[in-house]
PDB file of N, CA, C and O in Angstrom, chain B, residues numbered from 101:
ATOM      1  N   MET B 101      84.610   6.706 236.924  1.00  0.00           N
ATOM      2  CA  MET B 101      84.788   6.085 235.630  1.00  0.00           C
ATOM      3  C   MET B 101      86.279   6.115 235.276  1.00  0.00           C
ATOM      4  O   MET B 101      86.916   7.166 235.345  1.00  0.00           O
ATOM      5  N   SER B 102      86.811   4.995 234.909  1.00  0.00           N
ATOM      6  CA  SER B 102      88.211   4.937 234.488  1.00  0.00           C
ATOM      7  C   SER B 102      88.269   4.716 232.984  1.00  0.00           C
ATOM      8  O   SER B 102      87.349   4.172 232.375  1.00  0.00           O
ATOM      9  N   THR B 103      89.368   5.152 232.415  1.00  0.00           N
ATOM     10  CA  THR B 103      89.558   5.028 230.979  1.00  0.00           C
ATOM     11  C   THR B 103      90.743   4.123 230.716  1.00  0.00           C
ATOM     12  O   THR B 103      91.802   4.280 231.325  1.00  0.00           O
ATOM     13  N   ASN B 104      90.572   3.202 229.835  1.00  0.00           N
ATOM     14  CA  ASN B 104      91.641   2.292 229.464  1.00  0.00           C
ATOM     15  C   ASN B 104      92.489   2.965 228.386  1.00  0.00           C
ATOM     16  O   ASN B 104      91.955   3.360 227.350  1.00  0.00           O
ATOM     17  N   PRO B 105      93.810   3.106 228.610  1.00  0.00           N
ATOM     18  CA  PRO B 105      94.658   3.749 227.594  1.00  0.00           C
ATOM     19  C   PRO B 105      94.627   3.043 226.238  1.00  0.00           C
ATOM     20  O   PRO B 105      94.888   3.665 225.208  1.00  0.00           O
ATOM     21  N   ASP B 106      94.316   1.770 226.234  1.00  0.00           N
ATOM     22  CA  ASP B 106      94.258   1.037 224.972  1.00  0.00           C
ATOM     23  C   ASP B 106      93.026   1.420 224.142  1.00  0.00           C
ATOM     24  O   ASP B 106      92.953   1.092 222.958  1.00  0.00           O
ATOM     25  N   ASP B 107      92.069   2.107 224.754  1.00  0.00           N
ATOM     26  CA  ASP B 107      90.864   2.551 224.040  1.00  0.00           C
ATOM     27  C   ASP B 107      91.053   3.920 223.387  1.00  0.00           C
ATOM     28  O   ASP B 107      90.107   4.475 222.829  1.00  0.00           O
ATOM     29  N   ASP B 108      92.256   4.461 223.453  1.00  0.00           N
ATOM     30  CA  ASP B 108      92.544   5.789 222.885  1.00  0.00           C
ATOM     31  C   ASP B 108      92.420   5.729 221.369  1.00  0.00           C
ATOM     32  O   ASP B 108      93.170   5.013 220.705  1.00  0.00           O
ATOM     33  N   ARG B 109      91.459   6.492 220.818  1.00  0.00           N
ATOM     34  CA  ARG B 109      91.261   6.527 219.382  1.00  0.00           C
ATOM     35  C   ARG B 109      91.699   7.864 218.793  1.00  0.00           C
ATOM     36  O   ARG B 109      91.474   8.109 217.608  1.00  0.00           O
ATOM     37  N   ILE B 110      92.309   8.721 219.579  1.00  0.00           N
ATOM     38  CA  ILE B 110      92.670  10.065 219.143  1.00  0.00           C
ATOM     39  C   ILE B 110      94.162  10.200 218.851  1.00  0.00           C
ATOM     40  O   ILE B 110      94.540  10.717 217.800  1.00  0.00           O
ATOM     41  N   THR B 111      95.003   9.746 219.757  1.00  0.00           N
ATOM     42  CA  THR B 111      96.445   9.991 219.676  1.00  0.00           C
ATOM     43  C   THR B 111      97.034   9.558 218.335  1.00  0.00           C
ATOM     44  O   THR B 111      97.901  10.247 217.796  1.00  0.00           O
ATOM     45  N   SER B 112      96.589   8.455 217.799  1.00  0.00           N
ATOM     46  CA  SER B 112      97.143   7.975 216.527  1.00  0.00           C
ATOM     47  C   SER B 112      96.800   8.908 215.360  1.00  0.00           C
ATOM     48  O   SER B 112      97.475   8.877 214.331  1.00  0.00           O
ATOM     49  N   LYS B 113      95.766   9.730 215.508  1.00  0.00           N
ATOM     50  CA  LYS B 113      95.357  10.638 214.434  1.00  0.00           C
ATOM     51  C   LYS B 113      96.035  12.001 214.510  1.00  0.00           C
ATOM     52  O   LYS B 113      95.963  12.767 213.549  1.00  0.00           O
ATOM     53  N   LEU B 114      96.687  12.323 215.616  1.00  0.00           N
ATOM     54  CA  LEU B 114      97.267  13.647 215.806  1.00  0.00           C
ATOM     55  C   LEU B 114      98.386  13.991 214.818  1.00  0.00           C
ATOM     56  O   LEU B 114      98.402  15.119 214.326  1.00  0.00           O
ATOM     57  N   PRO B 115      99.322  13.092 214.498  1.00  0.00           N
ATOM     58  CA  PRO B 115     100.351  13.465 213.516  1.00  0.00           C
ATOM     59  C   PRO B 115      99.767  13.836 212.151  1.00  0.00           C
ATOM     60  O   PRO B 115     100.242  14.778 211.518  1.00  0.00           O
ATOM     61  N   ALA B 116      98.758  13.119 211.694  1.00  0.00           N
ATOM     62  CA  ALA B 116      98.128  13.449 210.408  1.00  0.00           C
ATOM     63  C   ALA B 116      97.412  14.789 210.485  1.00  0.00           C
ATOM     64  O   ALA B 116      97.432  15.558 209.524  1.00  0.00           O
ATOM     65  N   LEU B 117      96.786  15.074 211.607  1.00  0.00           N
ATOM     66  CA  LEU B 117      96.113  16.360 211.785  1.00  0.00           C
ATOM     67  C   LEU B 117      97.119  17.502 211.769  1.00  0.00           C
ATOM     68  O   LEU B 117      96.881  18.534 211.141  1.00  0.00           O
ATOM     69  N   GLN B 118      98.239  17.321 212.455  1.00  0.00           N
ATOM     70  CA  GLN B 118      99.265  18.369 212.465  1.00  0.00           C
ATOM     71  C   GLN B 118      99.827  18.583 211.061  1.00  0.00           C
ATOM     72  O   GLN B 118     100.025  19.722 210.640  1.00  0.00           O
ATOM     73  N   PHE B 119     100.084  17.496 210.336  1.00  0.00           N
ATOM     74  CA  PHE B 119     100.579  17.611 208.967  1.00  0.00           C
ATOM     75  C   PHE B 119      99.596  18.399 208.107  1.00  0.00           C
ATOM     76  O   PHE B 119      99.994  19.266 207.329  1.00  0.00           O
ATOM     77  N   TYR B 120      98.310  18.092 208.254  1.00  0.00           N
ATOM     78  CA  TYR B 120      97.279  18.800 207.493  1.00  0.00           C
ATOM     79  C   TYR B 120      97.273  20.286 207.849  1.00  0.00           C
ATOM     80  O   TYR B 120      97.234  21.136 206.960  1.00  0.00           O
ATOM     81  N   GLN B 121      97.311  20.601 209.142  1.00  0.00           N
ATOM     82  CA  GLN B 121      97.287  22.001 209.570  1.00  0.00           C
ATOM     83  C   GLN B 121      98.482  22.770 209.010  1.00  0.00           C
ATOM     84  O   GLN B 121      98.335  23.900 208.545  1.00  0.00           O
ATOM     85  N   LEU B 122      99.653  22.163 209.056  1.00  0.00           N
ATOM     86  CA  LEU B 122     100.853  22.843 208.582  1.00  0.00           C
ATOM     87  C   LEU B 122     100.908  22.933 207.060  1.00  0.00           C
ATOM     88  O   LEU B 122     101.654  23.749 206.518  1.00  0.00           O
ATOM     89  N   SER B 123     100.126  22.106 206.364  1.00  0.00           N
ATOM     90  CA  SER B 123     100.129  22.138 204.896  1.00  0.00           C
ATOM     91  C   SER B 123      99.198  23.219 204.342  1.00  0.00           C
ATOM     92  O   SER B 123      99.279  23.544 203.157  1.00  0.00           O
ATOM     93  N   LEU B 124      98.321  23.780 205.170  1.00  0.00           N
ATOM     94  CA  LEU B 124      97.394  24.805 204.693  1.00  0.00           C
ATOM     95  C   LEU B 124      98.150  26.085 204.362  1.00  0.00           C
ATOM     96  O   LEU B 124      98.985  26.546 205.140  1.00  0.00           O
ATOM     97  N   ALA B 125      97.852  26.639 203.221  1.00  0.00           N
ATOM     98  CA  ALA B 125      98.510  27.878 202.799  1.00  0.00           C
ATOM     99  C   ALA B 125      97.872  29.067 203.518  1.00  0.00           C
ATOM    100  O   ALA B 125      96.664  29.096 203.753  1.00  0.00           O
ATOM    101  N   SER B 126      98.699  30.029 203.856  1.00  0.00           N
ATOM    102  CA  SER B 126      98.197  31.266 204.450  1.00  0.00           C
ATOM    103  C   SER B 126      97.570  32.117 203.359  1.00  0.00           C
ATOM    104  O   SER B 126      98.088  32.171 202.243  1.00  0.00           O
ATOM    105  N   PRO B 127      96.465  32.781 203.662  1.00  0.00           N
ATOM    106  CA  PRO B 127      95.865  33.644 202.650  1.00  0.00           C
ATOM    107  C   PRO B 127      96.753  34.857 202.378  1.00  0.00           C
ATOM    108  O   PRO B 127      97.380  35.391 203.293  1.00  0.00           O
ATOM    109  N   GLU B 128      96.802  35.281 201.136  1.00  0.00           N
ATOM    110  CA  GLU B 128      97.576  36.465 200.768  1.00  0.00           C
ATOM    111  C   GLU B 128      96.818  37.707 201.208  1.00  0.00           C
ATOM    112  O   GLU B 128      95.649  37.867 200.859  1.00  0.00           O
ATOM    113  N   PRO B 129      97.452  38.583 201.961  1.00  0.00           N
ATOM    114  CA  PRO B 129      96.760  39.823 202.338  1.00  0.00           C
ATOM    115  C   PRO B 129      96.552  40.718 201.125  1.00  0.00           C
ATOM    116  O   PRO B 129      97.400  40.772 200.234  1.00  0.00           O
ATOM    117  N   GLN B 130      95.445  41.405 201.091  1.00  0.00           N
ATOM    118  CA  GLN B 130      95.129  42.310 199.997  1.00  0.00           C
ATOM    119  C   GLN B 130      95.531  43.722 200.414  1.00  0.00           C
ATOM    120  O   GLN B 130      95.028  44.237 201.413  1.00  0.00           O
ATOM    121  N   PRO B 131      96.430  44.351 199.660  1.00  0.00           N
ATOM    122  CA  PRO B 131      96.894  45.693 200.026  1.00  0.00           C
ATOM    123  C   PRO B 131      95.729  46.672 200.143  1.00  0.00           C
ATOM    124  O   PRO B 131      94.832  46.697 199.300  1.00  0.00           O
ATOM    125  N   GLY B 132      95.760  47.460 201.184  1.00  0.00           N
ATOM    126  CA  GLY B 132      94.728  48.459 201.402  1.00  0.00           C
ATOM    127  C   GLY B 132      93.465  47.928 202.046  1.00  0.00           C
ATOM    128  O   GLY B 132      92.608  48.706 202.466  1.00  0.00           O
ATOM    129  N   ILE B 133      93.339  46.611 202.127  1.00  0.00           N
ATOM    130  CA  ILE B 133      92.142  46.014 202.729  1.00  0.00           C
ATOM    131  C   ILE B 133      92.503  45.289 204.028  1.00  0.00           C
ATOM    132  O   ILE B 133      91.870  45.501 205.062  1.00  0.00           O
ATOM    133  N   ASP B 134      93.523  44.436 203.964  1.00  0.00           N
ATOM    134  CA  ASP B 134      93.891  43.605 205.104  1.00  0.00           C
ATOM    135  C   ASP B 134      95.012  44.195 205.948  1.00  0.00           C
ATOM    136  O   ASP B 134      95.369  43.617 206.974  1.00  0.00           O
ATOM    137  N   PHE B 135      95.564  45.308 205.552  1.00  0.00           N
ATOM    138  CA  PHE B 135      96.693  45.873 206.283  1.00  0.00           C
ATOM    139  C   PHE B 135      96.514  47.370 206.400  1.00  0.00           C
ATOM    140  O   PHE B 135      96.300  48.053 205.399  1.00  0.00           O
ATOM    141  N   ASP B 136      96.597  47.878 207.594  1.00  0.00           N
ATOM    142  CA  ASP B 136      96.458  49.304 207.850  1.00  0.00           C
ATOM    143  C   ASP B 136      97.796  49.809 208.391  1.00  0.00           C
ATOM    144  O   ASP B 136      98.158  49.524 209.533  1.00  0.00           O
ATOM    145  N   LYS B 137      98.525  50.556 207.568  1.00  0.00           N
ATOM    146  CA  LYS B 137      99.857  51.025 207.958  1.00  0.00           C
ATOM    147  C   LYS B 137      99.817  51.877 209.219  1.00  0.00           C
ATOM    148  O   LYS B 137     100.709  51.771 210.062  1.00  0.00           O
ATOM    149  N   ASP B 138      98.798  52.719 209.363  1.00  0.00           N
ATOM    150  CA  ASP B 138      98.694  53.561 210.553  1.00  0.00           C
ATOM    151  C   ASP B 138      98.502  52.719 211.812  1.00  0.00           C
ATOM    152  O   ASP B 138      99.125  52.982 212.841  1.00  0.00           O
ATOM    153  N   ALA B 139      97.645  51.712 211.727  1.00  0.00           N
ATOM    154  CA  ALA B 139      97.415  50.842 212.877  1.00  0.00           C
ATOM    155  C   ALA B 139      98.675  50.042 213.206  1.00  0.00           C
ATOM    156  O   ALA B 139      98.980  49.819 214.377  1.00  0.00           O
ATOM    157  N   ALA B 140      99.403  49.612 212.185  1.00  0.00           N
ATOM    158  CA  ALA B 140     100.640  48.875 212.417  1.00  0.00           C
ATOM    159  C   ALA B 140     101.670  49.760 213.116  1.00  0.00           C
ATOM    160  O   ALA B 140     102.385  49.299 214.006  1.00  0.00           O
ATOM    161  N   ALA B 141     101.745  51.017 212.718  1.00  0.00           N
ATOM    162  CA  ALA B 141     102.675  51.949 213.361  1.00  0.00           C
ATOM    163  C   ALA B 141     102.289  52.162 214.820  1.00  0.00           C
ATOM    164  O   ALA B 141     103.156  52.214 215.694  1.00  0.00           O
ATOM    165  N   ARG B 142     100.992  52.286 215.084  1.00  0.00           N
ATOM    166  CA  ARG B 142     100.550  52.440 216.478  1.00  0.00           C
ATOM    167  C   ARG B 142     100.894  51.192 217.281  1.00  0.00           C
ATOM    168  O   ARG B 142     101.285  51.295 218.444  1.00  0.00           O
ATOM    169  N   GLY B 143     100.754  50.028 216.684  1.00  0.00           N
ATOM    170  CA  GLY B 143     101.083  48.777 217.373  1.00  0.00           C
ATOM    171  C   GLY B 143     102.562  48.678 217.691  1.00  0.00           C
ATOM    172  O   GLY B 143     102.933  48.206 218.766  1.00  0.00           O
ATOM    173  N   MET B 144     103.409  49.116 216.776  1.00  0.00           N
ATOM    174  CA  MET B 144     104.850  49.091 217.026  1.00  0.00           C
ATOM    175  C   MET B 144     105.206  50.009 218.184  1.00  0.00           C
ATOM    176  O   MET B 144     106.028  49.651 219.029  1.00  0.00           O
ATOM    177  N   ASN B 145     104.601  51.179 218.232  1.00  0.00           N
ATOM    178  CA  ASN B 145     104.857  52.090 219.342  1.00  0.00           C
ATOM    179  C   ASN B 145     104.431  51.467 220.662  1.00  0.00           C
ATOM    180  O   ASN B 145     105.152  51.563 221.656  1.00  0.00           O
ATOM    181  N   PHE B 146     103.282  50.837 220.682  1.00  0.00           N
ATOM    182  CA  PHE B 146     102.788  50.197 221.894  1.00  0.00           C
ATOM    183  C   PHE B 146     103.697  49.034 222.292  1.00  0.00           C
ATOM    184  O   PHE B 146     104.003  48.856 223.471  1.00  0.00           O
ATOM    185  N   GLN B 147     104.127  48.248 221.307  1.00  0.00           N
ATOM    186  CA  GLN B 147     104.967  47.083 221.591  1.00  0.00           C
ATOM    187  C   GLN B 147     106.275  47.507 222.244  1.00  0.00           C
ATOM    188  O   GLN B 147     106.690  46.892 223.225  1.00  0.00           O
ATOM    189  N   TRP B 148     106.929  48.530 221.735  1.00  0.00           N
ATOM    190  CA  TRP B 148     108.206  48.950 222.313  1.00  0.00           C
ATOM    191  C   TRP B 148     108.025  49.504 223.710  1.00  0.00           C
ATOM    192  O   TRP B 148     108.873  49.278 224.573  1.00  0.00           O
ATOM    193  N   LYS B 149     106.949  50.221 223.951  1.00  0.00           N
ATOM    194  CA  LYS B 149     106.693  50.737 225.296  1.00  0.00           C
ATOM    195  C   LYS B 149     106.387  49.599 226.258  1.00  0.00           C
ATOM    196  O   LYS B 149     106.773  49.647 227.426  1.00  0.00           O
ATOM    197  N   GLY B 150     105.702  48.584 225.773  1.00  0.00           N
ATOM    198  CA  GLY B 150     105.324  47.460 226.629  1.00  0.00           C
ATOM    199  C   GLY B 150     106.501  46.614 227.056  1.00  0.00           C
ATOM    200  O   GLY B 150     106.420  45.942 228.085  1.00  0.00           O
ATOM    201  N   GLN B 151     107.589  46.617 226.311  1.00  0.00           N
ATOM    202  CA  GLN B 151     108.722  45.767 226.661  1.00  0.00           C
ATOM    203  C   GLN B 151     109.450  46.260 227.905  1.00  0.00           C
ATOM    204  O   GLN B 151     110.185  45.496 228.531  1.00  0.00           O
ATOM    205  N   VAL B 152     109.263  47.497 228.265  1.00  0.00           N
ATOM    206  CA  VAL B 152     109.915  48.014 229.462  1.00  0.00           C
ATOM    207  C   VAL B 152     109.384  47.294 230.684  1.00  0.00           C
ATOM    208  O   VAL B 152     110.144  47.022 231.614  1.00  0.00           O
ATOM    209  N   GLN B 153     108.093  46.979 230.706  1.00  0.00           N
ATOM    210  CA  GLN B 153     107.454  46.350 231.852  1.00  0.00           C
ATOM    211  C   GLN B 153     107.440  44.821 231.783  1.00  0.00           C
ATOM    212  O   GLN B 153     106.922  44.170 232.691  1.00  0.00           O
ATOM    213  N   GLN B 154     107.989  44.252 230.740  1.00  0.00           N
ATOM    214  CA  GLN B 154     107.893  42.810 230.533  1.00  0.00           C
ATOM    215  C   GLN B 154     108.665  42.045 231.596  1.00  0.00           C
ATOM    216  O   GLN B 154     109.825  42.354 231.871  1.00  0.00           O
ATOM    217  N   LEU B 155     108.022  41.047 232.194  1.00  0.00           N
ATOM    218  CA  LEU B 155     108.648  40.208 233.201  1.00  0.00           C
ATOM    219  C   LEU B 155     109.037  38.879 232.573  1.00  0.00           C
ATOM    220  O   LEU B 155     108.346  38.398 231.675  1.00  0.00           O
ATOM    221  N   PRO B 156     110.118  38.282 233.024  1.00  0.00           N
ATOM    222  CA  PRO B 156     110.490  36.976 232.471  1.00  0.00           C
ATOM    223  C   PRO B 156     109.468  35.919 232.877  1.00  0.00           C
ATOM    224  O   PRO B 156     108.926  35.955 233.982  1.00  0.00           O
ATOM    225  N   SER B 157     109.215  34.989 231.981  1.00  0.00           N
ATOM    226  CA  SER B 157     108.275  33.918 232.290  1.00  0.00           C
ATOM    227  C   SER B 157     108.813  32.610 231.734  1.00  0.00           C
ATOM    228  O   SER B 157     109.631  32.585 230.815  1.00  0.00           O
ATOM    229  N   GLU B 158     108.329  31.537 232.317  1.00  0.00           N
ATOM    230  CA  GLU B 158     108.717  30.203 231.859  1.00  0.00           C
ATOM    231  C   GLU B 158     108.021  29.900 230.530  1.00  0.00           C
ATOM    232  O   GLU B 158     106.904  30.368 230.307  1.00  0.00           O
ATOM    233  N   PRO B 159     108.647  29.139 229.656  1.00  0.00           N
ATOM    234  CA  PRO B 159     107.990  28.766 228.397  1.00  0.00           C
ATOM    235  C   PRO B 159     106.763  27.896 228.682  1.00  0.00           C
ATOM    236  O   PRO B 159     106.741  27.154 229.664  1.00  0.00           O
ATOM    237  N   LEU B 160     105.750  27.989 227.830  1.00  0.00           N
ATOM    238  CA  LEU B 160     104.506  27.241 228.028  1.00  0.00           C
ATOM    239  C   LEU B 160     104.574  25.831 227.465  1.00  0.00           C
ATOM    240  O   LEU B 160     103.814  24.957 227.884  1.00  0.00           O
ATOM    241  N   TRP B 161     105.480  25.602 226.516  1.00  0.00           N
ATOM    242  CA  TRP B 161     105.649  24.285 225.891  1.00  0.00           C
ATOM    243  C   TRP B 161     104.338  23.795 225.287  1.00  0.00           C
ATOM    244  O   TRP B 161     103.968  22.636 225.475  1.00  0.00           O
ATOM    245  N   THR B 162     103.637  24.656 224.569  1.00  0.00           N
ATOM    246  CA  THR B 162     102.353  24.265 224.000  1.00  0.00           C
ATOM    247  C   THR B 162     102.390  24.009 222.514  1.00  0.00           C
ATOM    248  O   THR B 162     101.406  23.514 221.963  1.00  0.00           O
ATOM    249  N   GLU B 163     103.478  24.323 221.840  1.00  0.00           N
ATOM    250  CA  GLU B 163     103.541  24.128 220.394  1.00  0.00           C
ATOM    251  C   GLU B 163     103.704  22.640 220.066  1.00  0.00           C
ATOM    252  O   GLU B 163     104.453  21.941 220.748  1.00  0.00           O
ATOM    253  N   PRO B 164     103.014  22.149 219.032  1.00  0.00           N
ATOM    254  CA  PRO B 164     103.202  20.755 218.640  1.00  0.00           C
ATOM    255  C   PRO B 164     104.574  20.534 218.025  1.00  0.00           C
ATOM    256  O   PRO B 164     105.164  21.444 217.442  1.00  0.00           O
ATOM    257  N   GLY B 165     105.057  19.346 218.160  1.00  0.00           N
ATOM    258  CA  GLY B 165     106.339  19.013 217.539  1.00  0.00           C
ATOM    259  C   GLY B 165     107.433  19.460 218.366  1.00  0.00           C
ATOM    260  O   GLY B 165     108.595  19.269 218.008  1.00  0.00           O
TER     261      GLY B 165
END
């Protein structure tokens, strides 16, 4: 089965979809409910230790725009 590029009904809608996605407001975190300072501290410790083993990689080029 072959597809005719002129039958593409999606590509023309992508810029409007991206605009809509980027216009959505992020929810405000609720102190004491959505953020755990102890867990964040553990994550920072893990992140710094993990950078020692980090290997260089090529960019994925997956972000829109």
